C-alpha positions as CSV (number, residue, x, y, z in Angstrom):
1,M,-33.3,-13.9,-17.7
2,A,-29.8,-15.1,-18.2
3,S,-29.5,-18.8,-18.2
4,K,-28.0,-20.9,-16.2
5,I,-24.2,-22.2,-17.2
6,N,-22.2,-24.9,-16.0
7,P,-19.6,-24.3,-13.9
8,F,-16.9,-26.2,-16.6
9,T,-18.1,-24.7,-19.6
10,F,-17.5,-21.2,-18.3
11,L,-13.9,-22.1,-16.8
12,Q,-13.3,-23.7,-20.4
13,Q,-14.9,-20.0,-22.2
14,V,-12.9,-17.8,-20.0
15,R,-9.5,-19.0,-20.6
16,S,-10.4,-18.9,-24.5
17,E,-11.0,-15.8,-23.7
18,T,-8.1,-15.5,-22.3
19,S,-5.7,-16.8,-24.1
20,K,-7.2,-14.1,-26.8
21,V,-5.5,-11.1,-24.8
22,T,-2.4,-9.4,-26.1
23,W,-0.5,-8.9,-22.8
24,P,1.6,-6.0,-22.7
25,S,4.9,-6.2,-22.0
26,R,7.3,-5.4,-19.5
27,R,8.5,-2.8,-20.7
28,E,4.9,-1.0,-22.0
29,T,4.3,-1.9,-18.5
30,L,7.0,-0.2,-16.8
31,I,6.8,2.7,-19.2
32,S,2.6,2.8,-19.0
33,T,3.7,3.3,-15.2
34,A,5.6,5.8,-15.3
35,M,3.7,7.7,-17.6
36,V,0.9,7.6,-14.7
37,L,3.3,8.5,-12.4
38,A,4.7,11.6,-14.3
39,M,1.1,13.1,-14.7
40,V,-0.3,12.6,-11.7
41,I,2.5,14.6,-10.4
42,F,1.7,17.0,-12.9
43,A,-1.6,16.9,-12.2
44,S,-0.9,17.6,-7.8
45,L,1.6,20.0,-8.6
46,F,-0.4,22.0,-10.9
47,F,-3.4,22.2,-8.5
48,F,-1.5,22.7,-5.8
49,A,-0.7,26.0,-7.3
50,S,-4.0,27.0,-8.9
51,D,-5.2,26.5,-5.3
52,Q,-2.5,28.3,-3.7
53,V,-2.7,31.3,-6.1
54,I,-6.8,31.3,-5.7
55,G,-6.3,31.4,-2.0
56,W,-3.9,34.6,-2.3
57,V,-6.2,36.0,-4.6
58,L,-9.5,35.7,-2.3
59,S,-7.0,37.1,0.3
60,L,-6.4,40.0,-1.5
61,V,-10.7,40.8,-3.0
62,L,-11.4,39.4,1.3
63,N,-9.3,42.6,2.7
64,L,-10.2,45.6,0.4
65,G,-13.3,45.6,2.1
66,K,-11.2,46.0,6.1
């Protein structure tokens, strides 16, 4: 069971830990954002193309019986 901690002490600990964080620069943030967007676009196009190909193949297979 966790012990109760004074809210003031907790905030001091949070501030202390936050000061240890190495925050990314503006340039690093923009580059990371651009990379994520590029990968999302690439994945979207890949899955769209895969879906179209699979749908086309299935329509060919299902139409063989007619």
